[in-house]
KETI-807223 format. One line per field, with one value per residue (C-alpha): x, y, z; residue number from 1. Coordinates in pm, 1 decimal, always signed. Layout:
! residues N
px: (X,...)
py: (Y,...)
pz: (Z,...)
resi: (NUM,...)
//
This chain:
! residues 489
px: (-9696.6,-9692.2,-9379.6,-9173.4,-9035.2,-9037.6,-8825.7,-8628.5,-8815.7,-8579.9,-8602.8,-8371.9,-8273.3,-8075.8,-7907.2,-7804.3,-7577.8,-7639.2,-7602.5,-7886.1,-7838.1,-7920.0,-7569.6,-7531.6,-7212.7,-7257.6,-7482.0,-7514.6,-7737.8,-7834.9,-8043.3,-8203.6,-8281.8,-8544.8,-8387.6,-8668.2,-8598.8,-8258.8,-8011.1,-7972.9,-7923.3,-7938.3,-7564.3,-7561.5,-7866.0,-7679.4,-7373.1,-7579.1,-7763.0,-7433.6,-7321.6,-7582.6,-7639.1,-7531.9,-7733.6,-7625.9,-7539.9,-7202.4,-7158.6,-6817.7,-6865.1,-7061.1,-7110.4,-7338.8,-7424.8,-7629.2,-7774.2,-7945.5,-8226.9,-8352.2,-8731.8,-9005.8,-9127.3,-9036.7,-8681.3,-8674.6,-8508.5,-8360.3,-8610.3,-8567.5,-8315.3,-8254.2,-8080.4,-8042.4,-8411.1,-8429.5,-8107.9,-8211.0,-8556.7,-8398.5,-8159.6,-8450.9,-8628.6,-8352.9,-8272.3,-8641.6,-8626.1,-8332.8,-8539.4,-8831.0,-8606.8,-8437.6,-8750.3,-8577.3,-8759.6,-8711.0,-8560.6,-8320.5,-8177.2,-8123.3,-7939.9,-7719.8,-7604.4,-7588.5,-7250.4,-7050.3,-6779.6,-6481.6,-6663.8,-6626.6,-6838.1,-6734.9,-6599.7,-6379.6,-6587.1,-6586.2,-6917.8,-7033.2,-7194.7,-7250.0,-7520.0,-7660.7,-7714.1,-7829.9,-8108.5,-8205.2,-8196.2,-8358.5,-8642.6,-8697.1,-8739.5,-8940.9,-9180.6,-9238.6,-9176.7,-9172.9,-9482.4,-9673.6,-9543.1,-9706.9,-10029.8,-10048.9,-9987.4,-10273.9,-10498.1,-10430.5,-10514.5,-10861.4,-10939.4,-10978.5,-11024.6,-10854.9,-10487.0,-10232.0,-9865.8,-9559.8,-9210.9,-8901.9,-8623.7,-8284.0,-8137.0,-7783.6,-7795.4,-7507.8,-7443.2,-7200.5,-7175.3,-6916.7,-6601.1,-6669.8,-6988.9,-6846.3,-6806.0,-7013.7,-6995.9,-7159.2,-7161.4,-7206.3,-7267.1,-7276.6,-7433.8,-7363.8,-7698.3,-7589.5,-7810.1,-7664.0,-7748.7,-7671.5,-7659.0,-7555.4,-7583.3,-7848.7,-8209.5,-8489.7,-8765.7,-8945.6,-8677.1,-8576.8,-8230.4,-8253.1,-8371.8,-8082.5,-7829.5,-7961.1,-7921.4,-7563.6,-7479.4,-7649.3,-7441.6,-7115.3,-7159.3,-7316.9,-7616.5,-7993.8,-8140.1,-8369.1,-8071.3,-7992.1,-8175.9,-8159.9,-8123.0,-8267.3,-8039.8,-7880.5,-7575.5,-7481.6,-7415.9,-7281.9,-7157.3,-7112.9,-7349.3,-7386.8,-7727.1,-7942.3,-8008.6,-7849.2,-7917.0,-7581.2,-7656.4,-7688.1,-7345.5,-7161.6,-7346.3,-7348.4,-6970.8,-6938.3,-7162.9,-6970.8,-6636.5,-6767.7,-6890.4,-6552.3,-6382.1,-6612.1,-6569.5,-6191.0,-6211.2,-6429.3,-6220.9,-6001.9,-6311.6,-6459.0,-6135.3,-6122.4,-6484.1,-6592.1,-6911.5,-7009.3,-7282.0,-7267.1,-7371.7,-7102.3,-6832.1,-6962.1,-6972.3,-6624.0,-6491.7,-6664.0,-6504.8,-6165.6,-6244.3,-6251.6,-6432.6,-6764.3,-6823.5,-6684.1,-6715.2,-6700.6,-6596.9,-6596.4,-6503.3,-6538.5,-6185.9,-6068.8,-6036.2,-5687.9,-5576.4,-5808.7,-5984.0,-6214.2,-6305.7,-6622.9,-6849.8,-6780.8,-6979.9,-6871.0,-7059.0,-7370.0,-7703.2,-7864.7,-8215.1,-8485.9,-8861.0,-9128.5,-9469.4,-9792.9,-10068.9,-10407.3,-10495.6,-10839.0,-10771.0,-11088.8,-11017.5,-10639.8,-10671.6,-10465.5,-10431.8,-10113.7,-10201.3,-9873.1,-9528.0,-9229.8,-8915.8,-8581.4,-8340.8,-7976.4,-7940.9,-7622.2,-7665.1,-7971.7,-7946.9,-8323.9,-8515.5,-8853.3,-8740.2,-8568.9,-8873.1,-9088.5,-8846.3,-8860.7,-9239.6,-9266.4,-9002.5,-9162.2,-9501.0,-9348.6,-9182.0,-9513.2,-9666.0,-9375.9,-9399.5,-9776.8,-9978.3,-9815.6,-9837.4,-9734.3,-9883.1,-9801.3,-9967.4,-9766.1,-9700.6,-9548.8,-9846.4,-9893.2,-10225.2,-10188.3,-10239.6,-10392.1,-10525.9,-10816.1,-10577.4,-10251.4,-10300.2,-10065.2,-10076.0,-10345.4,-10435.2,-10612.2,-10292.3,-10091.6,-10032.4,-10296.8,-10015.4,-9697.8,-9399.0,-9071.4,-8765.5,-8410.0,-8113.1,-7957.3,-7586.0,-7492.5,-7199.4,-7073.8,-6735.8,-6784.7,-7063.6,-7139.3,-7190.6,-7195.5,-7523.7,-7627.3,-7823.5,-8187.0,-8377.8,-8364.1,-8276.2,-8615.7,-8791.9,-8644.1,-8787.6,-9130.2,-9019.3,-9124.5,-9487.0,-9436.3,-9284.8,-9561.1,-9818.6,-9626.2,-9617.2,-9997.3,-10023.0,-9808.6,-10071.9,-10355.5,-10174.0,-10101.6,-10474.5,-10508.9,-10223.5,-9981.2,-9636.1,-9294.0,-9167.4,-9372.1,-9321.3,-9485.3,-9380.6,-9368.5,-9597.3,-9812.2,-10140.9,-10472.8,-10487.9,-10148.3,-10215.6,-10550.9,-10403.9,-10114.7,-10350.3,-10415.7,-10753.5,-11031.0,-11158.2,-10818.6,-10800.9,-11096.0,-10923.2,-10696.2,-10431.2,-10076.6,-9747.7,-9389.7,-9203.8,-8865.4,-8721.0,-8792.7,-8875.8)
py: (+14110.6,+14470.0,+14581.8,+14262.4,+14120.6,+13752.8,+13514.3,+13664.2,+13618.2,+13514.7,+13550.7,+13314.0,+13297.4,+12991.6,+12837.2,+12473.1,+12284.2,+11909.7,+11604.2,+11413.1,+11146.4,+11398.1,+11463.7,+11827.5,+11991.9,+12357.3,+12590.9,+12967.5,+13114.3,+13473.0,+13540.2,+13848.2,+13847.9,+14088.8,+14237.1,+14484.2,+14840.3,+14755.7,+14472.4,+14398.0,+14025.0,+13994.6,+13952.8,+13653.7,+13508.6,+13546.2,+13367.2,+13069.4,+13069.0,+13048.3,+12764.6,+12526.0,+12622.5,+12278.0,+12090.9,+11725.7,+11736.5,+11734.3,+12034.8,+12062.4,+12425.2,+12681.8,+13056.8,+13222.7,+13588.5,+13692.4,+14041.7,+14189.1,+14423.3,+14714.6,+14744.6,+14941.6,+14664.8,+14573.3,+14446.6,+14072.8,+13857.4,+13517.2,+13233.9,+12862.0,+12723.0,+13077.7,+13106.1,+12732.5,+12651.7,+12900.3,+12765.2,+12400.2,+12473.8,+12640.9,+12347.0,+12103.8,+12327.8,+12330.4,+11959.1,+11889.1,+12110.4,+11903.3,+11586.5,+11737.7,+11862.4,+11524.4,+11313.4,+11111.4,+11040.6,+11288.5,+11033.5,+10899.0,+11243.7,+11302.3,+10972.7,+11053.1,+11378.9,+11301.4,+11305.8,+10984.7,+10846.1,+11081.3,+11383.1,+11725.5,+12037.6,+12342.8,+12480.0,+12168.4,+12022.7,+11642.9,+11468.1,+11152.4,+11008.1,+10675.3,+10818.2,+11031.9,+10725.8,+10511.7,+10759.7,+10770.9,+10395.8,+10290.2,+10538.4,+10445.2,+10087.2,+10143.0,+10388.0,+10147.2,+10438.7,+10256.6,+10050.1,+10361.9,+10544.6,+10287.4,+10296.6,+10676.0,+10679.1,+10433.3,+10639.6,+10958.2,+10791.1,+10711.2,+11044.5,+11368.1,+11630.5,+11469.1,+11400.1,+11241.8,+11331.5,+11163.7,+11299.0,+11185.1,+11428.0,+11386.3,+11619.6,+11730.6,+12013.0,+12240.4,+12251.9,+12528.3,+12885.8,+13166.4,+13111.8,+13368.2,+13193.4,+12840.9,+12841.5,+12757.9,+12756.2,+12561.7,+12576.5,+12274.2,+12273.0,+11952.4,+11969.6,+11751.8,+11573.2,+11451.5,+11684.9,+11866.5,+12212.3,+12263.2,+12588.7,+12653.7,+12941.5,+12793.7,+12909.7,+12658.6,+12744.2,+12413.9,+12229.5,+12012.5,+12160.4,+12155.3,+11794.6,+11688.2,+11869.5,+11690.9,+11362.6,+11450.6,+11534.3,+11217.7,+11004.4,+11185.3,+11171.7,+10826.9,+10934.3,+10929.8,+11236.0,+11291.6,+11412.0,+11687.9,+12018.6,+12271.4,+12635.5,+12912.0,+13059.1,+13373.7,+13578.7,+13622.8,+13248.3,+13174.2,+13496.1,+13578.1,+13309.1,+13284.5,+13295.7,+12987.5,+12872.1,+12707.9,+12350.4,+12329.1,+12424.7,+12067.0,+12011.0,+12295.9,+12316.7,+11939.4,+11936.9,+12220.4,+12033.3,+11711.5,+11884.0,+12033.4,+11688.1,+11532.9,+11786.5,+11690.5,+11319.8,+11348.9,+11516.9,+11235.3,+10951.0,+10908.3,+10858.1,+10607.4,+10410.3,+10430.6,+10318.5,+10132.2,+10011.8,+10360.2,+10570.2,+10895.6,+11083.3,+10909.1,+11018.7,+11373.9,+11404.5,+11257.4,+11510.6,+11790.1,+11681.4,+11689.7,+12044.3,+11952.5,+12197.2,+12060.1,+12332.4,+12341.7,+12536.9,+12374.6,+12549.9,+12418.0,+12563.3,+12392.9,+12325.4,+12540.8,+12372.3,+12285.9,+12495.4,+12774.4,+12989.0,+13288.5,+13277.3,+13074.3,+12983.1,+12610.5,+12330.0,+12159.4,+11857.0,+11772.5,+11621.3,+11386.7,+11265.8,+11194.2,+11237.8,+11087.1,+11255.6,+11171.9,+11426.0,+11445.8,+11765.2,+11889.7,+12029.0,+12238.9,+12422.6,+12388.0,+12251.3,+11954.3,+11705.1,+11528.0,+11161.4,+11005.0,+11120.6,+10903.5,+11060.0,+10901.5,+11129.8,+11094.2,+11233.9,+11046.8,+10866.4,+11044.2,+11198.9,+11167.4,+10992.8,+11118.1,+11481.4,+11435.0,+11275.4,+11557.2,+11810.0,+11636.0,+11633.7,+11995.9,+12123.3,+11935.5,+12090.9,+12437.6,+12379.0,+12255.9,+12591.5,+12774.5,+12585.5,+12552.8,+12788.1,+13097.7,+13356.7,+13712.8,+13993.0,+14363.1,+14661.0,+14866.0,+15110.1,+14836.7,+14781.6,+14425.4,+14269.9,+13950.6,+14071.5,+13781.9,+13426.2,+13524.2,+13617.3,+13444.9,+13072.1,+12853.1,+12472.0,+12319.8,+11973.7,+11890.7,+11962.0,+11688.7,+11396.9,+11129.5,+10878.6,+11023.6,+10794.2,+10920.5,+10699.9,+10762.3,+10622.1,+10339.0,+10297.4,+10658.2,+10822.1,+11179.4,+11239.0,+11617.1,+11643.0,+11526.9,+11152.5,+11116.9,+11306.8,+11556.4,+11881.4,+11835.3,+12161.5,+12297.1,+12027.2,+11850.3,+12173.9,+12149.1,+11800.5,+11959.5,+12047.0,+11688.7,+11802.1,+12097.6,+11872.1,+11613.4,+11887.7,+11985.7,+11621.4,+11609.0,+11928.9,+11772.1,+11500.7,+11755.2,+11955.5,+11642.9,+11570.4,+11908.0,+11846.9,+12076.3,+11929.4,+12040.3,+12239.6,+12518.2,+12777.1,+12721.5,+12976.9,+12896.2,+12880.6,+12653.3,+12810.8,+12682.7,+12984.7,+12910.0,+12538.3,+12599.1,+12836.8,+12598.2,+12313.8,+12483.9,+12336.1,+12466.4,+12698.0,+12863.3,+12902.8,+13143.5,+13366.5,+13656.1,+13572.4,+13559.7,+13465.8,+13571.6,+13292.0,+13335.7,+13072.4,+13275.4,+13108.2)
pz: (+8007.7,+7885.2,+8068.9,+8075.6,+7752.6,+7666.5,+7465.3,+7176.1,+6846.1,+6566.6,+6190.2,+6000.5,+5637.4,+5533.9,+5233.5,+5248.4,+5011.4,+4999.8,+4777.6,+4613.8,+4880.6,+5155.8,+5289.9,+5398.2,+5271.7,+5362.1,+5559.4,+5530.0,+5797.5,+5868.4,+6177.7,+6327.5,+6699.1,+6828.6,+7140.1,+7206.9,+7316.7,+7467.0,+7446.3,+7816.6,+7765.1,+7386.1,+7329.8,+7561.7,+7383.9,+7055.1,+7196.1,+7308.6,+6976.9,+6788.3,+7011.4,+6871.7,+6507.4,+6385.6,+6646.9,+6619.5,+6250.3,+6080.9,+5851.1,+5679.3,+5579.3,+5773.0,+5775.7,+6029.2,+6077.7,+6380.8,+6419.6,+6725.0,+6628.7,+6836.3,+6815.2,+6986.8,+7218.7,+7576.1,+7618.8,+7554.7,+7816.4,+7892.4,+7909.1,+7969.7,+7716.7,+7590.1,+7255.0,+7220.0,+7167.4,+6877.8,+6728.0,+6748.2,+6607.1,+6304.4,+6260.3,+6259.4,+6008.6,+5749.8,+5790.7,+5728.2,+5419.8,+5291.4,+5332.4,+5143.3,+4862.4,+4814.8,+4856.0,+5128.2,+5453.9,+5736.9,+5974.6,+5710.5,+5631.3,+6001.9,+6034.6,+5734.5,+5891.8,+6264.4,+6435.2,+6418.4,+6644.3,+6658.5,+6515.0,+6676.3,+6658.3,+6460.4,+6790.5,+6823.4,+7106.7,+7147.9,+7090.6,+7265.4,+6955.8,+7133.1,+7361.0,+7080.9,+6865.9,+7158.7,+7230.1,+6863.8,+6798.0,+7124.8,+7085.3,+6721.4,+6837.1,+7156.3,+6990.8,+6700.4,+6470.0,+6138.4,+6217.6,+6316.9,+6009.9,+5785.9,+5989.1,+5971.3,+5596.8,+5557.4,+5789.7,+5595.6,+5266.2,+5403.3,+5570.9,+5378.6,+5649.0,+5947.0,+5913.9,+6140.5,+6156.1,+6304.1,+6368.9,+6552.8,+6644.8,+6812.5,+7072.3,+7153.8,+7405.6,+7503.2,+7881.4,+7972.0,+8087.7,+8060.6,+8266.1,+8547.1,+8656.5,+8650.1,+9028.6,+9332.2,+9710.2,+9993.6,+10372.7,+10599.7,+10975.4,+11180.1,+11527.0,+11827.2,+11797.8,+11454.3,+11255.1,+10954.7,+10824.2,+10455.6,+10263.5,+9904.9,+9661.0,+9433.1,+9427.0,+9461.0,+9214.6,+9197.0,+9001.8,+9297.5,+9349.7,+9729.8,+9728.2,+9508.0,+9725.9,+10035.4,+9849.5,+9752.1,+10112.9,+10234.5,+10001.6,+10074.0,+10452.5,+10460.8,+10668.3,+10605.8,+10425.4,+10725.2,+10927.9,+10677.6,+10679.2,+10395.7,+10495.7,+10279.8,+10016.9,+10151.8,+10059.0,+10425.7,+10433.4,+10084.5,+9922.4,+9554.9,+9433.3,+9057.8,+8892.1,+8902.1,+8547.4,+8247.8,+8366.8,+8541.7,+8900.8,+9022.6,+8866.5,+9035.5,+9367.6,+9394.9,+9367.4,+9621.6,+9866.6,+9810.4,+9875.0,+10201.0,+10305.1,+10224.7,+10451.8,+10738.8,+10664.4,+10672.3,+11012.6,+11142.2,+10995.1,+11307.2,+11521.0,+11276.1,+11291.5,+11668.4,+11705.6,+11389.8,+11558.3,+11667.0,+11515.8,+11323.3,+11636.5,+11841.7,+11597.9,+11584.2,+11962.4,+11996.8,+11746.8,+11936.8,+12264.1,+12088.9,+11971.8,+11601.2,+11374.8,+11256.5,+11002.9,+10651.1,+10330.5,+9990.0,+9673.6,+9318.4,+8985.7,+8651.4,+8522.6,+8235.0,+7900.2,+7780.1,+7605.7,+7725.6,+7468.4,+7476.4,+7107.7,+7164.9,+7451.7,+7470.2,+7623.8,+7943.1,+7809.0,+7606.0,+7704.2,+7454.5,+7390.9,+7135.7,+7109.2,+6888.4,+6869.3,+6690.8,+6635.2,+6470.3,+6283.6,+6182.4,+5836.5,+5845.1,+6170.3,+6206.7,+6557.9,+6665.8,+6949.8,+7058.2,+7066.2,+7164.7,+7274.4,+7364.1,+7511.5,+7588.4,+7774.6,+7870.2,+8223.8,+8307.8,+8638.6,+8772.2,+9118.4,+9151.1,+8869.3,+8992.2,+8979.2,+8644.3,+8482.5,+8619.0,+8473.9,+8135.8,+8131.4,+8240.4,+8000.2,+7711.6,+7780.6,+7806.7,+7470.3,+7334.1,+7422.1,+7261.9,+6933.0,+6892.1,+7115.2,+7259.1,+6985.5,+7068.6,+6858.9,+6860.2,+6700.7,+6447.5,+6732.8,+6950.1,+7180.2,+7300.2,+7199.9,+7405.0,+7761.6,+7948.4,+7934.6,+7705.9,+7424.3,+7520.2,+7547.5,+7750.3,+7765.2,+7982.3,+8105.2,+7778.9,+7584.1,+7754.3,+7512.7,+7556.8,+7590.8,+7737.6,+7795.0,+7942.1,+7986.8,+8105.4,+7914.9,+8111.6,+8171.6,+8090.6,+8267.8,+8289.6,+8450.8,+8444.5,+8701.5,+9052.5,+9082.6,+8703.0,+8663.1,+8395.1,+8389.3,+8294.9,+8342.8,+7988.2,+7728.6,+7711.1,+7616.6,+7267.9,+7218.4,+7175.4,+6823.0,+6745.5,+6790.8,+6557.6,+6291.2,+6339.2,+6276.4,+5965.1,+5857.9,+5880.3,+5677.2,+5402.1,+5368.1,+5355.2,+5088.2,+4884.0,+4867.4,+4698.0,+4456.2,+4641.6,+4701.7,+4819.8,+5115.7,+5267.6,+5538.6,+5875.1,+6132.2,+6500.8,+6687.2,+6472.1,+6577.3,+6437.6,+6205.0,+6053.7,+6027.9,+5859.9,+5603.3,+5530.8,+5433.1,+5096.7,+5008.9,+4784.6,+5056.3,+5094.2,+4715.4,+4733.4,+4988.4,+4903.1,+5163.5,+5027.1,+5186.5,+5138.2,+4960.9,+5130.9,+5363.0,+5676.6,+6005.8)
resi: (1,2,3,4,5,6,7,8,9,10,11,12,13,14,15,16,17,18,19,20,21,22,23,24,25,26,27,28,29,30,31,32,33,34,35,36,37,38,39,40,41,42,43,44,45,46,47,48,49,50,51,52,53,54,55,56,57,58,59,60,61,62,63,64,65,66,67,68,69,70,71,72,73,74,75,76,77,78,79,80,81,82,83,84,85,86,87,88,89,90,91,92,93,94,95,96,97,98,99,100,101,102,103,104,105,106,107,108,109,110,111,112,113,114,115,116,117,118,119,120,121,122,123,124,125,126,127,128,129,130,131,132,133,134,135,136,137,138,139,140,141,142,143,144,145,146,147,148,149,150,151,152,153,154,155,156,157,158,159,160,161,162,163,164,165,166,167,168,169,170,171,172,173,174,175,176,177,178,179,180,181,182,183,184,185,186,187,188,189,190,191,192,193,194,195,196,197,198,199,200,201,202,203,204,205,206,207,208,209,210,211,212,213,214,215,216,217,218,219,220,221,222,223,224,225,226,227,228,229,230,231,232,233,234,235,236,237,238,239,240,241,242,243,244,245,246,247,248,249,250,251,252,253,254,255,256,257,258,259,260,261,262,263,264,265,266,267,268,269,270,271,272,273,274,275,276,277,278,279,280,281,282,283,284,285,286,287,288,289,290,291,292,293,294,295,296,297,298,299,300,301,302,303,304,305,306,307,308,309,310,311,312,313,314,315,316,317,318,319,320,321,322,323,324,325,326,327,328,329,330,331,332,333,334,335,336,337,338,339,340,341,342,343,344,345,346,347,348,349,350,351,352,353,354,355,356,357,358,359,360,361,362,363,364,365,366,367,368,369,370,371,372,373,374,375,376,377,378,379,380,381,382,383,384,385,386,387,388,389,390,391,392,393,394,395,396,397,398,399,400,401,402,403,404,405,406,407,408,409,410,411,412,413,414,415,416,417,418,419,420,421,422,423,424,425,426,427,428,429,430,431,432,433,434,435,436,437,438,439,440,441,442,443,444,445,446,447,448,449,450,451,452,453,454,455,456,457,458,459,460,461,462,463,464,465,466,467,468,469,470,471,472,473,474,475,476,477,478,479,480,481,482,483,484,485,486,487,488,489)
//
């Protein structure tokens, strides 16, 4: 932890122009990214940050300035959902501020500003607003948001030192990488006993990539997955592999595997036609006897946009989702517990629902740690204070929501990825912002009991110390702690 940097901390100052009805007209945003002692990856983090500054909201006028700062800490690096998680958190912060300033409910202001049919991002990217709104509307209904909102308001009116909070947030997540890495390769060997050896350039790190690639090959070849064996990733088999990350590896390697399988299938077609009642092994052996190659390479590259541009890093497509979280906060200690979380995620046509749901749950909990637990502190000299589990807390079993429901959007299609699927590794992490906003919602109630109203600053992560100080009760009034009043997050 001392030598390796973490996620880029970001300081944001924003100004938002909006109508009294909550419609956002303009956004001016200035951000400072802490790159650490060198900017090894910081420029790329900045590019991804800029790609999602609007999140899923229509903003007619926008000006953004992003600065990378050199500091005296370890060089900060790319982490899951790098750049985009910071950008989307800031977007949810200022849209919440608009709701507070207008006196309109948080969910209503979001609905007023969310993309509609035919809208495009500020980078002229098309938006599938149908799935965005389906996720939002279906989750609002299935989570019984408005019923629970009324129940929580009633609960808070009867409890002075224990407050509940509720928040629902949408998600539109940018899936895309720079043009040079939008390529992938695969190698397929078929043996005379009918077994298949598959190799691709992706790295398995617990995200289920190998399992999905076996499933793709199984479907493309029309054989059981048990016949397919996954070789270890190695550059002597598949050279020049791009990095594994960015939630798009199932997309590109899946297509490469599928193309390799199609080559083999085309070579076996004459034997299928000659012996339609034969087995896979029969066709393979017949092809071998005829000296037909039973090895093939597959290569895929994401098509360039038309017309091509290098001005912005553009999305290949977007993933959509929504999350609703309920928390209970102890206003005297600042501690909280997540009582209930509902997630609805658009994964296209899932290659493996079990893996995708596991990815959603894991990403959400990692985001929960980011937004509420994992505080990093440095001394004025740049020495890291948080050096182990005693001082740096990560989510544990007790932090999992007491009721945790994850659903996949039905009937979704994606023509830009293998078998109409979508990347899932990173997008759900951002949905944990619903917990942060639910904690803030509970704090609003605690502050109201003390006659304190209006927006307030709550930096991420929302640690017990920060939550306690934000409650602004009579005990806090006796302290000498003061806070900067700028809109910095």
